[in-house]
BAFI-3210 file (N, C-alpha, C; in Angstrom, 3 decimals, decimal comma, padded with zeros to 6 digits):
// residues 256
n [1|2|3|4|5|6|7|8|9|10|11|12|13|14|15|16|17|18|19|20|21|22|23|24|25|26|27|28|29|30|31|32|33|34|35|36|37|38|39|40|41|42|43|44|45|46|47|48|49|50|51|52|53|54|55|56|57|58|59|60|61|62|63|64|65|66|67|68|69|70|71|72|73|74|75|76|77|78|79|80|81|82|83|84|85|86|87|88|89|90|91|92|93|94|95|96|97|98|99|100|101|102|103|104|105|106|107|108|109|110|111|112|113|114|115|116|117|118|119|120|121|122|123|124|125|126|127|128|129|130|131|132|133|134|135|136|137|138|139|140|141|142|143|144|145|146|147|148|149|150|151|152|153|154|155|156|157|158|159|160|161|162|163|164|165|166|167|168|169|170|171|172|173|174|175|176|177|178|179|180|181|182|183|184|185|186|187|188|189|190|191|192|193|194|195|196|197|198|199|200|201|202|203|204|205|206|207|208|209|210|211|212|213|214|215|216|217|218|219|220|221|222|223|224|225|226|227|228|229|230|231|232|233|234|235|236|237|238|239|240|241|242|243|244|245|246|247|248|249|250|251|252|253|254|255|256]
n.u [104,609|105,929|104,842|104,877|105,092|104,790|105,813|104,488|104,476|104,286|104,924|107,359|108,551|106,416|106,513|107,033|109,395|110,011|107,733|107,902|110,231|109,491|107,069|108,018|109,894|108,271|106,703|108,683|109,249|106,957|107,408|107,608|109,476|111,307|112,167|113,654|113,733|115,649|114,896|115,494|117,624|118,646|119,020|117,912|116,418|118,290|120,110|118,351|117,943|120,375|122,302|125,236|126,136|127,722|128,865|127,752|124,903|121,346|121,409|123,616|122,745|120,448|121,620|123,056|121,977|123,207|124,643|123,253|123,717|125,713|124,581|122,308|121,744|121,950|119,959|119,736|117,440|115,919|115,087|114,763|115,932|117,863|118,353|120,603|120,652|122,292|123,836|124,270|121,966|120,447|121,397|120,358|117,743|118,074|119,378|117,396|115,584|116,872|116,735|118,690|120,154|118,392|115,723|112,526|110,313|111,187|112,047|110,363|110,269|112,529|113,178|111,215|111,952|114,293|113,530|111,616|112,511|113,116|110,781|110,207|111,759|111,260|108,616|107,508|108,279|109,359|109,241|110,814|110,149|111,333|110,371|108,516|106,871|108,208|110,350|111,627|109,787|107,697|108,835|108,841|106,075|105,330|106,700|105,412|102,865|100,963|100,034|101,047|100,014|101,243|099,917|100,005|098,387|097,180|096,061|097,068|097,727|095,418|095,041|097,323|097,009|095,140|096,458|098,422|096,884|095,918|098,250|098,722|096,490|097,115|099,340|098,143|096,503|098,309|100,922|100,896|098,446|097,531|098,048|097,163|095,463|096,821|096,314|095,575|097,139|097,284|099,720|101,793|099,813|097,973|095,903|094,938|094,396|092,000|092,149|093,592|091,766|089,621|090,756|091,237|088,597|087,367|088,857|088,437|085,691|085,522|087,260|086,734|086,850|089,423|091,123|093,340|092,709|094,434|096,167|099,017|100,575|101,967|105,236|108,040|110,002|109,888|110,980|113,567|114,704|115,785|118,261|119,811|120,077|118,170|115,140|111,981|111,127|113,382|114,626|112,843|110,637|108,384|107,139|104,478|104,485|105,797|104,024|101,867|102,837|103,287|100,678|099,739|101,341|100,392|097,831|098,282|099,323|097,101|095,341|096,319]
n.v [086,692|086,402|086,839|085,006|085,838|084,747|085,579|084,836|083,905|082,183|083,257|085,255|088,673|090,148|091,925|090,865|090,637|093,360|094,146|092,666|093,778|096,523|096,546|095,352|097,318|099,532|098,477|098,300|101,014|101,729|100,932|098,225|095,230|093,743|091,038|090,287|087,588|086,322|084,032|083,186|082,178|084,063|086,317|088,894|090,332|090,788|092,501|094,611|095,788|096,610|094,997|092,984|090,002|088,335|085,384|084,106|082,888|082,396|079,766|078,567|079,148|077,583|075,151|075,403|076,683|078,072|080,170|082,495|085,155|086,136|085,659|087,213|090,418|093,950|096,521|099,720|100,785|101,450|098,930|097,025|094,033|091,587|088,459|087,212|085,755|083,549|082,110|079,523|078,624|077,576|075,021|073,883|073,144|070,861|069,236|069,022|067,391|065,007|062,010|060,615|062,473|064,203|063,210|062,198|062,988|065,209|067,208|069,318|070,922|072,266|075,055|076,077|075,012|076,390|079,097|079,269|079,714|082,433|083,806|084,723|086,896|088,726|090,844|090,527|088,255|088,132|086,270|085,933|084,192|082,081|082,533|080,195|077,013|075,123|073,080|074,889|077,000|075,544|074,955|077,565|078,040|076,120|077,054|079,411|081,545|082,845|083,620|086,011|087,389|088,864|090,372|090,879|093,122|091,658|089,431|086,719|086,473|085,831|083,152|082,038|082,435|080,600|078,120|078,596|078,839|076,279|074,931|076,058|075,041|072,325|072,262|073,123|070,922|068,931|069,533|071,985|072,888|075,211|077,318|080,332|082,413|085,384|087,598|089,093|091,270|093,978|094,804|097,070|098,557|100,085|102,536|103,502|101,527|099,284|096,564|096,265|097,393|095,621|093,188|093,769|094,251|091,731|089,974|091,081|090,699|087,930|087,032|088,744|089,847|088,937|090,318|093,023|096,502|098,503|099,419|098,919|101,159|101,430|102,665|104,511|105,149|103,165|101,101|101,984|102,135|099,602|099,316|101,110|100,025|100,495|100,624|101,980|103,892|105,190|105,927|107,496|108,893|110,397|109,764|108,344|105,578|104,978|106,026|104,368|101,812|102,289|102,588|100,006|098,420|099,239|098,241|095,483|095,027|095,771|093,732|091,784]
n.w [105,854|102,668|099,207|096,175|092,835|089,488|086,260|083,230|079,867|076,938|074,548|073,034|073,400|074,501|076,526|078,984|080,653|080,927|082,303|084,709|085,832|086,134|087,559|089,881|090,654|091,222|093,250|095,196|095,472|096,735|099,239|099,726|100,277|097,827|095,677|092,651|090,456|088,033|085,715|083,230|080,731|078,993|080,465|080,546|082,418|084,402|083,103|082,653|085,148|085,782|087,079|087,517|085,702|087,086|088,679|091,883|090,089|089,594|088,879|090,239|092,792|093,145|093,468|095,767|098,524|100,521|099,631|099,465|100,296|098,592|096,118|095,926|094,798|095,243|093,802|092,042|092,975|095,973|098,320|096,387|095,277|093,410|091,690|089,438|086,093|083,796|080,824|081,724|082,854|080,829|080,538|082,798|082,269|080,782|082,626|084,621|083,362|083,234|084,634|085,907|087,180|088,455|090,368|089,094|090,605|091,872|090,177|089,388|091,576|092,308|092,105|093,807|096,343|096,651|096,821|098,823|101,588|101,418|101,454|103,934|104,142|102,112|100,888|098,389|095,803|092,557|089,682|086,625|083,842|081,091|077,576|077,060|077,589|079,035|081,195|082,908|083,138|084,245|086,749|087,736|087,938|089,831|092,038|092,593|094,079|092,657|089,246|086,897|083,922|081,159|078,277|074,909|072,686|070,298|067,663|067,755|070,383|071,713|071,058|072,214|074,965|075,760|075,615|077,533|079,891|080,062|080,734|083,258|084,589|084,546|086,224|088,586|089,078|089,580|090,846|092,242|093,884|095,068|093,450|091,851|089,402|089,197|087,683|084,468|082,208|079,854|077,389|075,439|074,182|071,651|071,134|068,777|066,967|065,658|066,102|068,539|070,320|070,009|070,941|073,649|074,509|074,032|075,671|078,196|078,387|078,488|080,580|082,633|085,936|086,301|084,704|084,844|085,512|084,665|081,750|079,783|077,709|074,333|074,391|073,846|075,689|077,597|076,146|075,821|078,379|079,503|078,157|079,412|081,827|083,801|085,702|084,669|086,457|087,296|084,944|083,336|084,992|084,523|082,178|080,126|080,190|082,590|084,502|084,044|084,768|087,453|088,412|087,820|089,480|091,957|091,757|091,613|094,173|095,699|095,160|096,675]
ca.u [105,076|105,856|104,100|105,653|104,408|105,572|105,381|104,547|103,842|105,157|105,278|108,355|108,298|105,125|106,704|107,062|110,528|109,796|106,684|108,429|111,158|108,870|106,132|108,853|110,497|107,262|106,379|109,748|109,030|105,815|107,842|107,657|110,784|111,035|113,255|113,467|114,471|115,793|114,884|115,617|119,070|119,048|119,463|117,463|116,009|119,515|120,564|117,367|118,046|121,746|123,186|126,167|125,827|128,791|128,390|126,749|123,620|120,276|121,810|124,419|121,950|119,573|122,442|123,641|121,261|124,008|125,322|122,243|124,258|126,459|123,738|121,332|122,426|121,139|119,813|119,750|116,161|115,881|114,179|114,663|117,082|117,713|119,259|120,802|120,712|123,199|123,623|124,316|120,600|119,933|121,751|119,536|116,562|118,495|119,649|116,136|114,897|117,703|116,366|119,904|120,675|117,305|114,576|111,359|109,382|111,824|112,524|109,488|110,244|113,863|113,114|110,372|112,746|115,301|112,950|110,696|113,014|113,198|109,456|110,199|112,626|110,710|107,163|107,164|109,320|108,848|110,039|110,693|110,405|111,612|109,182|108,208|106,130|109,061|110,604|111,946|108,526|106,979|109,425|108,331|104,662|105,257|107,230|104,632|101,519|100,040|100,572|100,713|100,114|101,243|099,295|100,080|097,076|097,152|095,201|097,654|097,762|094,196|095,274|098,375|096,596|094,412|097,470|099,043|095,973|095,895|099,442|098,466|095,537|097,836|100,156|097,211|095,971|099,350|102,026|100,706|097,001|097,230|098,381|096,016|095,723|096,851|095,703|096,031|097,204|097,620|100,933|102,009|098,486|097,880|094,469|094,557|094,073|090,760|092,496|093,918|090,520|088,835|091,389|090,951|087,173|087,064|089,479|087,718|084,368|085,639|087,937|086,097|087,632|090,807|091,884|093,634|092,153|095,511|096,690|100,326|100,589|103,249|105,953|109,437|110,859|109,933|111,896|114,928|115,193|116,656|119,604|120,517|120,123|117,333|113,678|111,448|110,969|114,632|114,999|111,947|109,473|107,235|106,547|103,202|104,757|106,110|102,799|101,027|103,375|103,061|099,284|099,591|101,950|099,435|096,695|098,737|099,406|095,742|094,681|096,888]
ca.v [085,757|087,033|086,189|084,824|085,954|084,333|086,206|083,758|083,929|081,389|084,071|086,265|090,033|090,668|092,838|090,097|091,063|094,780|094,246|092,165|094,784|097,795|096,302|095,161|098,589|100,396|097,875|098,726|102,440|101,827|100,494|096,773|094,626|092,960|090,303|089,850|086,367|086,112|082,587|083,052|082,138|085,271|087,275|090,253|091,035|091,235|093,678|095,678|096,484|097,071|094,185|092,169|088,577|087,595|084,286|083,070|083,217|081,531|078,379|078,099|079,296|076,412|074,013|075,649|077,837|078,762|081,312|083,540|086,495|086,576|085,536|088,305|091,688|095,152|097,363|101,157|101,140|101,021|097,823|096,113|093,160|090,712|087,337|087,212|084,500|083,571|081,008|078,226|078,212|076,773|073,638|073,377|072,494|069,506|068,498|068,729|066,313|063,800|061,340|060,124|063,592|064,741|062,301|062,753|063,600|066,388|068,182|070,481|071,615|072,778|076,494|076,277|074,738|077,444|080,397|079,218|080,408|083,877|084,411|085,385|088,068|089,655|090,948|089,966|087,682|088,129|085,377|086,148|082,905|082,160|082,480|078,810|076,314|073,990|072,689|076,058|077,672|074,694|075,230|078,854|077,883|075,341|077,881|080,638|081,606|083,378|083,865|087,263|087,127|090,009|089,978|091,876|093,323|091,183|088,266|085,455|086,436|085,159|081,721|081,644|082,450|079,354|077,103|078,933|078,520|074,816|074,559|076,446|074,070|071,070|072,432|073,157|069,579|067,945|069,862|073,207|073,131|076,544|078,327|081,088|083,400|086,687|088,571|089,303|092,696|094,257|095,578|097,574|098,907|101,226|102,840|103,926|100,379|098,566|095,241|096,377|097,629|094,385|092,207|094,171|094,057|090,301|089,354|091,589|090,079|086,507|086,788|089,632|090,442|088,472|091,305|094,270|097,694|099,293|098,952|099,513|101,602|101,476|103,835|104,333|105,269|101,835|100,298|102,500|102,023|098,453|099,491|101,943|099,281|101,171|100,580|103,223|104,862|105,940|106,424|108,602|108,685|111,218|109,329|107,657|104,192|104,947|106,255|103,179|100,730|102,639|102,239|098,559|097,880|099,495|097,334|094,139|095,001|095,860|092,425|090,892]
ca.w [104,820|101,360|098,133|094,955|091,554|088,328|085,013|082,247|078,549|076,072|073,382|073,323|072,947|074,955|077,650|080,236|081,478|081,221|083,321|085,984|086,346|086,515|088,668|091,069|091,055|091,844|094,548|096,105|095,715|097,645|100,561|099,840|100,025|096,616|095,047|091,272|090,145|086,597|085,474|081,786|080,460|078,270|081,471|080,228|083,633|085,072|082,365|082,777|086,439|085,922|087,918|086,744|085,607|087,748|089,515|091,611|089,487|090,106|088,610|091,380|094,015|093,273|093,867|097,091|099,067|101,529|099,002|099,251|100,510|097,417|094,922|095,909|094,544|095,402|092,610|092,315|093,600|097,369|098,623|095,244|095,069|092,244|091,442|087,993|085,341|082,650|079,883|082,405|083,181|079,717|080,836|083,891|081,701|080,391|083,863|085,300|082,641|083,310|085,888|086,574|087,966|089,281|090,378|088,412|091,557|092,467|089,200|089,294|092,865|092,632|092,356|094,982|097,529|096,746|097,151|099,969|102,792|101,203|101,633|105,247|104,021|101,133|100,757|097,084|094,959|091,191|088,841|085,174|083,188|079,650|076,710|076,693|078,643|079,358|082,577|083,726|083,429|085,199|088,058|088,172|088,308|091,072|093,126|092,768|094,658|091,648|087,913|086,231|082,487|080,254|077,022|073,857|072,069|068,927|067,478|068,176|071,840|072,166|070,954|073,140|076,361|076,008|075,882|078,807|080,987|080,160|081,491|084,644|085,130|084,760|087,428|089,716|089,314|089,851|091,746|093,022|093,923|095,602|092,450|091,338|088,355|089,855|086,795|083,093|081,889|078,465|077,152|074,086|073,681|070,732|071,087|067,429|066,123|065,960|066,621|069,961|071,042|069,982|071,815|075,033|074,781|074,059|076,847|079,375|078,424|078,820|081,859|083,599|087,020|086,274|083,936|085,547|084,881|084,070|080,461|079,495|076,304|073,635|074,870|073,457|076,872|078,195|075,339|075,997|079,757|079,790|077,619|080,382|083,082|084,780|085,617|084,126|087,542|087,356|083,621|082,963|085,853|084,137|080,911|080,274|080,555|084,017|085,272|083,884|085,594|088,853|088,700|087,767|090,708|093,031|091,561|091,985|095,632|096,260|095,034|097,691]
c.u [104,881|105,082|104,964|104,748|105,342|104,963|105,579|103,815|104,786|105,579|106,302|107,920|106,981|105,264|106,755|108,176|110,404|108,778|107,178|109,347|110,413|107,792|106,915|109,437|109,481|106,737|107,401|109,604|107,874|106,122|107,869|109,082|110,598|112,314|112,843|114,324|114,479|115,912|114,856|117,094|119,553|119,510|119,010|117,013|117,236|120,040|119,651|117,377|119,493|122,629|124,076|125,681|126,958|128,194|128,583|125,451|122,553|120,623|122,611|123,609|121,022|120,330|122,981|123,001|122,029|124,690|124,362|122,831|125,008|125,628|122,763|122,071|121,451|121,074|119,847|118,450|116,152|114,784|114,039|115,981|116,825|118,729|119,383|120,702|121,727|122,960|123,677|122,905|119,985|120,244|120,918|118,310|116,879|118,728|118,360|115,430|115,659|117,465|117,572|120,522|119,630|116,131|113,330|110,413|109,951|112,038|111,656|109,562|111,570|113,835|112,290|111,175|113,812|114,711|112,106|111,252|113,048|111,856|109,326|111,009|111,985|109,185|106,700|108,424|108,715|109,785|109,752|111,107|110,722|110,328|108,945|107,363|106,885|109,292|110,956|110,676|107,682|107,515|108,943|106,900|104,502|105,724|106,294|103,331|100,507|100,785|100,107|101,004|100,084|100,752|099,352|098,743|097,102|096,413|095,806|097,769|096,542|094,357|096,266|097,920|095,811|095,379|098,136|098,156|095,782|097,084|099,271|097,530|096,217|098,692|099,273|096,733|097,038|100,319|101,831|099,223|096,618|097,535|097,114|096,447|095,655|096,251|096,341|096,082|097,715|098,874|100,953|100,683|098,544|096,400|093,993|094,097|092,797|091,077|092,793|092,654|089,674|089,405|091,083|089,502|086,825|087,627|088,773|086,354|084,453|086,205|087,458|087,088|089,088|091,704|092,093|093,052|093,217|096,029|098,001|100,387|101,945|103,946|107,441|110,363|110,948|110,917|113,350|115,523|116,113|118,087|120,459|120,595|119,289|115,859|113,176|111,282|112,233|114,942|114,150|110,642|108,230|106,570|105,273|103,396|105,045|104,848|101,870|101,528|103,227|101,637|099,086|100,190|101,008|098,259|097,069|098,784|098,010|094,976|095,238|097,795]
c.v [086,392|086,221|086,138|084,925|085,454|084,985|085,183|084,160|083,208|082,132|085,119|087,644|090,636|091,637|092,147|090,574|092,527|094,948|093,771|093,196|095,995|097,647|096,115|096,468|099,494|099,794|098,324|100,201|102,671|101,246|098,995|096,278|093,575|092,282|089,906|088,614|086,183|084,613|082,296|083,164|083,335|086,372|088,702|091,033|091,588|092,511|094,871|096,403|096,834|096,277|093,327|090,723|087,724|086,494|084,651|083,626|082,321|080,064|077,820|078,137|078,106|075,186|074,159|076,891|078,574|080,008|082,474|084,935|087,013|086,499|086,693|089,637|092,849|095,912|098,830|101,640|100,599|099,968|096,815|095,359|092,245|089,576|087,195|085,805|084,662|082,319|079,630|077,704|077,377|075,301|073,034|072,645|071,065|068,658|068,097|067,532|064,991|063,115|060,746|061,219|064,154|063,771|062,971|063,475|064,852|067,528|069,433|071,376|072,287|074,270|076,796|076,090|075,810|078,744|080,410|079,926|081,923|084,575|085,073|086,681|089,155|089,666|090,321|089,427|087,539|087,310|085,688|084,870|083,090|082,088|081,070|078,221|075,046|073,820|073,875|076,822|076,857|074,884|076,561|078,781|077,118|076,173|079,016|080,438|082,048|083,674|085,239|087,088|088,430|089,571|091,118|091,945|092,945|089,852|086,991|085,338|085,718|083,644|081,249|081,558|081,189|078,231|077,342|078,534|077,009|074,312|074,897|075,437|072,735|071,135|072,455|071,751|068,576|068,352|071,104|073,575|074,519|077,664|079,004|081,961|084,769|087,779|088,589|090,799|092,889|095,124|096,062|097,960|100,167|101,509|103,242|102,761|099,692|097,205|095,294|096,569|096,360|093,332|092,523|093,881|092,569|089,623|089,816|090,925|088,626|086,289|087,706|090,160|089,975|089,500|092,569|095,453|098,496|098,637|099,682|099,895|101,365|102,772|103,634|104,407|103,939|100,936|100,709|102,165|100,824|098,621|100,386|101,257|099,886|100,823|101,945|104,295|105,689|106,612|107,614|108,459|109,457|110,775|108,523|106,193|104,043|105,092|105,034|102,029|101,020|102,270|100,725|097,924|098,082|098,532|095,908|094,008|094,982|094,545|091,402|089,848]
c.w [103,446|100,345|096,883|093,738|090,458|087,084|083,897|080,975|077,605|074,811|073,797|072,863|073,383|076,129|078,992|081,173|081,873|082,339|084,680|086,630|086,903|087,581|089,955|091,572|091,746|093,147|095,595|096,461|096,701|099,019|100,775|099,576|098,935|096,116|093,637|091,032|088,632|086,358|083,983|081,443|079,641|079,219|081,238|081,456|084,355|084,427|082,615|084,098|086,752|086,853|087,021|086,716|086,184|088,609|090,987|091,030|090,114|089,896|089,782|092,680|094,217|093,767|095,277|097,698|100,159|100,959|098,749|099,332|099,289|096,136|094,797|095,821|094,718|094,077|093,025|092,959|095,027|097,567|097,489|095,067|093,885|092,285|089,938|087,406|084,234|081,808|080,532|082,707|082,064|079,938|081,945|083,365|081,296|081,629|084,571|084,668|082,699|084,648|086,600|087,442|088,924|089,234|089,799|089,365|092,223|091,478|089,091|090,531|093,216|092,943|093,603|096,265|097,738|097,280|098,419|101,210|102,643|101,364|103,000|105,217|103,158|101,166|099,443|096,408|093,568|090,310|087,378|084,461|081,705|078,836|076,176|077,811|079,042|080,847|083,461|084,099|084,402|086,605|088,616|088,652|089,629|092,263|093,516|093,538|093,611|090,351|087,430|084,744|081,700|078,881|076,026|073,125|070,589|068,856|068,046|069,698|072,401|072,107|072,004|074,573|076,722|076,365|077,233|079,984|081,144|080,958|082,965|085,307|085,425|086,025|088,673|090,093|089,763|090,962|092,607|093,057|094,412|094,615|091,931|090,156|089,017|088,997|085,420|082,855|080,469|078,375|075,696|073,414|072,816|070,502|069,700|066,556|066,593|066,588|068,110|070,794|071,118|070,915|073,276|075,387|074,912|075,312|078,120|079,512|078,892|080,225|082,978|084,649|087,059|085,575|084,776|084,777|084,133|082,798|080,187|078,014|075,643|074,033|074,631|074,665|077,624|077,455|075,546|077,356|079,993|079,275|078,511|081,747|084,186|084,604|085,165|085,205|087,747|086,017|083,180|083,738|085,447|082,838|081,166|080,666|082,034|084,858|085,190|084,755|087,089|089,263|088,728|089,025|091,893|092,966|091,949|093,509|096,241|096,154|096,016|097,084]
res [m|g|k|i|f|v|f|v|n|q|k|g|g|v|g|k|t|t|s|a|i|n|i|g|a|y|m|a|r|l|g|k|k|v|l|l|v|d|f|d|s|q|g|n|m|s|t|g|v|g|i|s|k|d|k|p|s|i|y|e|f|m|d|d|d|s|i|a|q|s|a|i|k|h|t|a|v|e|n|l|d|a|i|c|a|d|e|d|l|a|g|a|a|i|e|f|a|d|v|t|k|v|p|a|d|k|r|d|f|i|l|k|e|t|l|e|p|l|k|t|v|y|d|y|i|l|i|d|c|p|p|s|l|g|i|l|t|t|n|g|l|v|a|a|d|a|v|l|v|p|m|q|c|e|y|f|a|l|e|g|i|t|l|l|l|q|t|v|k|r|v|q|n|s|t|n|p|n|l|t|i|g|g|i|f|f|t|m|y|d|s|r|t|r|l|a|q|d|v|v|r|n|v|q|a|y|f|k|d|v|v|f|n|t|i|i|p|r|n|v|r|l|s|e|a|p|s|h|g|q|p|i|c|l|y|d|p|n|c|v|g|a|k|s|y|e|k|l|a|q|e|v|i|s|r|g]
***
């Protein structure tokens, strides 16, 4: 039975999508069968792995799970598949909140019901949520077995993670009691700055074993790769960013 990870951070620009893509790609390189689920209407994950945003997207798939064969697209990385997202997903948030269309006791479980059958097909399913704590992210949290939290090394990240963990706790207490914190990891780390060092030290001291050992550094090749529609393992496998994500993927797998 596969495991579902959801990548969540309500702050944009922290490397959430980049991390989902590259951790998934290296999991696939390690022989795991992996599905990326783009659950952000911007569709950046889809672009980042080079798949088209042609329908059916995750929006249509949630409405009709019989179209799995056409919704799931193969990527250039062996063992790595993806379901795209497009702007229609933005309307889903409105629909989910409309009790005349979706009963209140069902709206948080739509993505879970869609993905649950795929856990017998894939070793890992990775969900990339939008940078918010709204209904789409809640659906991601309810569908997941564990949360992975990318954290940029800056002051406001410390404030944001408190709010995020409160949301996780609320989901644990209400709709997904089995949800765990799979881990926190640092992105865009610049060892030259005192602030980055202080943030890492403070978070490690407070969260201890929840924090992954691998830290993702600032790396221009990581920023370039999505514009070429490639994970970093294809775009520049020898750069420091690639080697860091490979180690992080191994660490995620080792934690089970």
